[in-house]
C-alpha positions as CSV (number, residue, x, y, z in Angstrom):
1,G,74.1,127.3,104.1
2,W,75.7,124.8,106.7
3,S,73.0,122.8,108.1
4,F,73.6,119.8,111.1
5,N,71.2,117.4,112.8
6,A,71.7,115.7,116.1
7,G,69.7,113.2,117.7
8,V,69.3,110.6,120.5
9,N,67.5,107.9,120.3
10,F,66.5,105.3,123.1
11,A,64.7,102.3,124.4
12,N,63.2,101.2,127.7
13,A,64.6,98.6,129.5
14,Y,61.7,96.3,129.6
15,N,60.5,92.6,130.8
16,D,60.1,90.2,127.3
17,P,56.9,88.3,127.5
18,S,57.6,85.3,125.4
19,S,61.0,84.7,127.8
20,N,60.1,86.5,131.0
21,R,63.8,87.6,130.9
22,G,64.6,91.3,131.1
23,V,66.0,93.7,128.2
24,D,68.7,96.3,128.6
25,S,67.6,100.0,126.9
26,W,69.1,100.8,124.0
27,T,70.8,104.2,123.4
28,T,71.9,105.3,119.7
29,V,73.2,108.5,118.5
30,D,72.2,109.8,115.1
31,T,73.5,113.2,113.9
32,G,74.5,115.0,110.0
33,I,76.1,118.0,108.5
34,G,75.2,119.3,105.1
35,Y,76.1,122.4,102.8
36,E,73.8,124.3,100.2
37,F,75.7,125.9,98.0
38,G,74.5,129.1,96.5
39,G,74.8,132.0,94.1
40,D,74.8,132.0,90.3
41,G,76.3,129.1,88.0
42,W,76.8,125.5,88.6
43,S,77.1,125.2,92.3
44,K,73.1,127.2,91.8
45,G,70.6,124.3,93.6
46,L,73.7,122.2,94.8
47,S,74.0,120.7,98.3
48,V,76.3,118.3,100.3
49,R,75.1,116.0,103.3
50,L,77.1,113.7,105.7
51,A,75.2,111.3,108.0
52,A,75.7,108.9,110.7
53,T,72.7,107.1,111.4
54,N,74.1,105.3,115.5
55,L,77.6,107.1,115.1
56,F,79.0,105.2,117.7
57,D,77.9,101.0,116.7
58,T,76.1,100.6,120.0
59,P,75.0,96.7,119.7
60,P,71.3,96.3,120.3
61,P,70.6,94.2,123.8
62,F,70.4,91.0,124.1
63,A,66.9,89.6,123.8
64,N,65.7,85.8,123.5
65,R,64.4,85.9,120.6
66,L,65.7,83.9,117.0
67,F,68.3,86.2,115.8
68,G,70.1,87.6,120.0
69,Y,67.6,90.2,119.6
70,D,64.0,92.0,119.8
71,G,63.8,93.7,116.1
72,A,60.2,95.7,117.1
73,N,62.7,97.6,119.4
74,G,66.1,97.1,117.4
75,N,68.4,96.2,115.3
76,Q,71.8,94.7,114.2
77,T,73.0,96.9,111.1
78,G,75.2,98.9,113.3
79,R,76.9,102.0,112.6
80,S,75.5,103.4,108.8
81,I,77.3,106.4,107.7
82,S,76.3,108.6,104.5
83,L,77.1,110.9,101.7
84,S,74.7,112.6,99.2
85,V,75.1,115.2,97.3
86,T,71.7,116.8,95.3
87,K,71.5,118.9,92.1
88,S,68.3,120.9,91.7
89,W,67.6,123.0,88.7
């Protein structure tokens, strides 16, 4: 049971009507890999997953807003990596 996923997120460039300034486009990549153990015994129903959001830590483009970015089209979280272990029975 291996699984893999990847996604590319794209926000197009636009003119910000509140400041009449251009905001650049923004592209991020999310990815994940997982393994679901099979068989009988303790490993039955066990899965492990490693995921990354904004894998390349791409900052959002500048927008003339309170925090310097448009919260509707971007965020300042940066790269986020998670590891999950799940057991079902």
